[in-house]
N, C-alpha and C positions, 0 to 999 in steps of 0.2 A: 168663693165660699158664700153661701146664703146665710143670712141671719134667721133666727128662729121665727121672727115675726113676718118673714117674707113668703112669697109663693102661696101654696095651698093652705098654709096656716092662716092666711087672711080670709079664706073662703069657707073653711070648715065651720059648720054650725054647731056640731056636738057629736057625741058618741051615739051609735046605734044600739041594737039589742045584742049583737054577737060580740063577745069579748073573750079572748084567750090571752093570758099573760104568762110568760115563761121567764123565770129568773135563773141566772147562773152566777151566784155570788162568788164562786171560786175565781172566775175570770172578770168579775165586775161588770156583767152585762145583763140586760133585761130586754125582752122583746114583747111586743103587743101585736096581735093579729085579730082584727075584728072589723065591724062595720062602723061607718061614720055617716053623718048627714051633710050634704052640700047642695045648696039651692033646692032643698026639699026632696032630694033624691039620695038613695043610699050609694055608698062607695065602699070598697074594701081597702083597708090600710094595713100594711105590714110595716112595723117600726122596730128598730133596734137602737138601744142606747148603750154606750159604754161609760162607766163612771170610774174615775181615778181620783183618789184623795178627796172624795166627797164632791167632785165636780163632774158635770157631763162633758166628756171630751170628744165623743163621736155621736152623731145622729145619722141614721140611715133609714130612709123611708121609701116605700113603693106604694103607689096608689093605683087601684083598678076601678075604672068607672064603667057603667053599663055601656055596651057597644064598643068598648076598647079591646085590648088584647088579652084581657084576663078572663076569669070565670064569667059565664053568662047568667048565672042565677044569683046575683048579688041581692036582689030583693028577697028571694027565698031565704038566703043566709041571714037576713036581718030580722026575720020573724022571731018572736019570742019562743024560747025553747029551754029545756033543761039539758045541760051538757051531760054527756056520758061520764060516769065515775072515773073512767080511765084518765081523763084530763086532769084529775086532782091528785094522782099518784106521783110520788117522787121517783125518779129513776136512779137506782143505786149505781155506784161506780162499776164499770164493766158492762152496763146495760142489761136488759132482760127482755122478755116477751112484751113488757109494757112499752119499751122503746119501739119495737117493731110495730106494735098496734098504733102508736101515735104517728109513726112514719106513714103507715098505710092510710090513716085518716087524713093526714096532710095531703097526700097525693090525691085522694078522692076529692078533697076540698078544692084543689087547684085544677085537677084534670078530669074529674068526673068519674074516674074508676081507679082502683088500686093498682092496676096493671100498667097504667101509662106512666 
């Protein structure tokens, strides 16, 4: 097990311009997906935390760097922008078209098109 202060946590310089935060209070989890800065270059971070009894009990993170196995347009993702209103809507129990829209946008973000 790694300590929070080890690995990429030592090399990350700060947050980039792209930030999406998803909270699931019913299951005590929160996720972050956005850009970060490392050695002056952008990278994409997906992070999930689980909180139980007020303490972080799980941390799961995935990093995508330019030239790696993730999206090729990380620098474009880091440009300042205004997120679509869809990202700010809560999804009611049972799901809706909002959930399908978010799923489609997530696929596009990682694969370049909603069909992949």
